[in-house]
C-alpha positions in Angstrom: 90.6 86.4 101.9 90.4 82.7 100.1 94.5 82.5 99.8 94.4 82.6 104.3 92.8 78.9 104.0 94.2 75.5 103.8 94.4 74.2 100.5 93.2 71.0 101.8 90.3 72.8 103.5 88.8 71.6 107.2 87.3 68.5 108.3 83.6 69.9 108.0 83.7 71.2 104.8 85.3 67.9 103.4 83.0 66.0 105.1 80.2 68.0 103.7 80.6 68.2 100.0 79.3 65.2 97.7 80.6 63.8 94.3 77.8 65.7 92.7 79.1 69.3 94.3 82.4 68.3 93.2 81.1 68.2 89.6 79.4 71.3 89.6 82.1 73.1 90.9 84.3 71.5 88.2 82.2 72.8 85.5 81.8 76.1 86.8 85.4 76.9 87.3 86.9 74.8 84.7 85.0 75.5 81.8 86.2 75.6 77.7 86.7 79.7 77.9 89.1 79.5 80.5 91.0 76.3 79.6 94.7 76.6 79.2 96.3 73.4 78.3 100.2 73.3 78.5 102.5 70.4 77.9 106.5 70.0 78.1 109.1 67.4 77.4 109.3 64.5 74.7 106.1 64.8 72.9 104.5 65.1 69.6 102.6 68.2 69.0 99.8 66.4 66.5 99.7 63.9 69.1 99.0 66.1 72.1 96.7 68.1 70.1 94.7 64.8 69.1 94.3 63.6 72.6 93.3 67.6 73.4 90.9 67.6 71.0 89.4 63.8 72.4 89.2 64.6 75.6 88.6 68.5 75.9 86.7 69.3 72.7 83.4 68.3 74.6 81.1 71.1 75.9 82.5 71.5 79.4 80.3 74.3 80.4 81.4 78.3 80.6 82.9 79.3 83.9 82.7 82.1 85.9 85.3 84.8 84.8 84.9 86.5 88.2 88.3 87.0 90.1 88.3 87.6 93.1 90.6 91.0 94.5 92.8 90.9 97.6 91.9 93.1 99.9 95.3 95.1 101.2 93.0 97.5 103.3 93.3 95.3 106.2 94.6 96.6 109.7 98.0 95.9 110.3 98.0 93.6 113.4 100.3 91.4 115.5 99.3 87.7 116.7 100.3 85.7 119.3 99.5 81.8 118.8 100.4 80.1 121.9 101.7 76.1 121.1 103.4 73.5 123.6 106.7 74.3 121.9 110.1 75.0 123.1 110.9 77.6 120.3 109.6 80.6 119.0 108.4 80.8 115.3 107.8 84.2 113.7 106.9 85.6 110.7 106.7 89.4 109.7 105.5 90.3 106.2 102.6 92.2 104.1 101.2 91.6 100.7 103.2 92.9 97.6 102.8 92.8 93.8 101.8 89.8 92.1 102.5 88.3 89.0 101.0 90.6 86.8 102.8 93.6 88.1 106.0 94.6 86.5 107.3 95.6 90.2 107.3 92.0 91.1 110.8 91.5 89.8 112.1 94.3 92.1 110.3 92.6 95.3 112.0 89.2 94.2 115.6 91.1 93.9 115.3 92.8 97.3 113.9 89.2 98.7 117.3 87.9 97.2 119.4 90.6 98.9 117.2 90.2 102.3 116.9 86.9 103.2 118.0 84.2 100.3 121.0 82.3 100.9 123.7 82.0 103.4 125.2 85.2 102.1 122.0 87.2 102.4 122.0 90.0 104.9 119.2 88.5 107.4 121.5 85.1 107.6 124.9 87.0 108.1 123.2 89.2 110.6 121.3 86.9 112.5 122.8 83.5 112.2 126.3 84.0 111.0 127.5 86.8 113.5 125.1 86.4 116.2 124.3 82.6 116.0 120.8 83.3 117.4 118.5 81.7 114.7 118.0 77.9 114.0 116.5 79.3 110.6 115.9 82.6 108.7 115.0 83.5 105.4 112.9 85.9 103.5 110.1 84.7 101.1 108.0 85.6 98.0 104.8 83.5 97.2 103.3 85.1 94.3 99.9 84.7 92.7 98.2 86.7 89.9 97.4 89.9 91.2 99.2 89.7 94.8 102.3 88.5 96.6 102.9 87.4 100.2 106.4 88.8 101.1 107.8 88.1 104.1 110.7 86.9 106.6 110.5 83.5 108.7 112.3 83.1 111.9 112.7 80.3 114.4 114.7 80.7 117.4 115.2 80.1 121.2 112.3 81.9 123.2 115.1 83.9 125.3 116.5 85.0 121.9 113.8 86.0 119.8 113.8 89.6 121.0 117.5 90.1 120.1 116.5 88.3 116.8 113.9 90.6 115.9 115.9 93.6 116.9 118.5 92.6 114.4 115.9 92.2 111.6 114.2 95.5 112.0 117.8 96.9 112.1 118.6 95.4 108.8 115.2 96.6 107.5 116.4 100.0 108.2 119.7 99.8 106.8 117.8 98.9 103.3 115.5 101.7 103.8 118.1 104.4 104.6 121.3 103.5 102.5 121.3 102.1 98.5 123.0 98.6 98.5 126.4 98.6 96.5 126.3 97.8 92.4 127.9 94.7 93.4 125.5 93.1 95.8 122.8 93.9 93.5 124.7 92.0 90.6 125.2 89.3 92.9 121.4 89.0 93.7 120.8 89.3 89.6 123.1 86.4 89.0 121.3 84.4 91.9 118.0 84.9 90.4 118.7 84.2 87.0 120.6 81.0 87.9 117.8 79.7 89.6 115.5 80.5 87.1 117.7 78.9 84.6 118.4 76.1 86.4 114.8 75.6 87.3 113.8 75.2 83.2 115.7 72.1 83.6 112.9 70.5 85.1 110.1 69.7 82.4 107.3 70.1 84.8 108.9 73.4 85.8 109.0 74.6 81.9 105.2 73.5 81.9 104.0 75.2 84.8 105.8 78.4 83.6 104.4 78.3 80.3 100.7 78.1 81.7 101.3 80.7 84.0 102.5 82.9 81.7 99.6 82.1 79.0 97.4 82.9 82.4 98.5 86.0 83.5 99.8 87.6 80.2 98.0 85.8 77.6 101.2 85.4 76.1 104.6 83.1 76.8 107.3 85.5 78.0 110.6 84.4 76.7 113.5 83.6 79.0 115.6 86.5 77.2 112.3 88.9 78.4 112.7 87.4 81.8 116.3 87.7 82.5 116.0 91.0 80.6 113.6 92.3 83.3 115.6 91.2 86.2 118.8 93.1 84.6 116.9 96.1 84.4 116.6 96.4 87.8 118.9 99.4 89.7 119.5 100.3 93.3 117.5 102.8 93.0 114.7 100.6 92.6 115.8 98.2 95.2 115.6 101.2 98.1 112.5 102.6 96.8 110.9 98.9 97.2 112.2 98.4 100.5 111.0 102.0 101.6 107.5 100.5 100.5 107.8 97.3 102.3 110.3 97.2 105.2 108.3 99.8 107.6 108.0 97.9 110.5 104.8 99.9 111.2 103.0 98.5 108.1 103.9 94.8 108.6 101.8 92.0 110.2 103.4 89.6 112.6 102.7 86.4 113.5 104.4 84.8 116.5 104.1 81.2 117.7 105.3 80.8 121.2 105.3 78.7 124.3 102.6 80.0 126.6 105.1 81.5 129.0 107.4 83.1 126.7 107.1 86.7 127.8 108.4 89.1 124.2 109.4 92.5 124.7 110.1 93.9 121.0 107.9 91.8 119.2 105.0 94.3 119.0 
């Protein structure tokens, strides 16, 4: 998938394309038929319309509507990357539901419970109680039809096996026992609070409106987004945990020093 490539590209393809290549790319990908213009802040609607008509009313071409689908059938693997470093960086994860799916909000709440913030399960188990991680957190990077869900860990190479063991133990707990209503409620309040705070930034408001229009063909209201979060139950969380937290189905990327000998990473 192209999602696996650096956004900026590499030296070879940066040097290799011309100004004409860039113009053709823009015409092919950003035609009138796919263009959404969003604005937020102290703007005058009529003035914005005039500017839009002035600069975008011409023939920008008809861009391709082909959307690449993400292949989720890739075999699970573990990859070790050796570098001249004194600590280990580990990412454990897998593809999950994208923006278009109603399942994404469940994954977002599981991510919150698992490793978002100092009260999360992974922070408490790995860092607070055992003190064996420089950093540990879960993440959910979302796109149209797929998200990257996972856990990031950095620790001393002598402690990485223990840290990974603790992470897998927390995975198992979430798959086998429902979280409490109070824990879910705290996760909901945190997720809703972060969403509401993000709307104080006009750039975030603009991006949210554009994404909503592109992904759902309409602007989702704040009330609708908050309602989707509130409707998630403890049953939804354990179902999502069983789908995402099976160690045998997770990709593992371990960046380590050449001499580090890891046992439980695989």
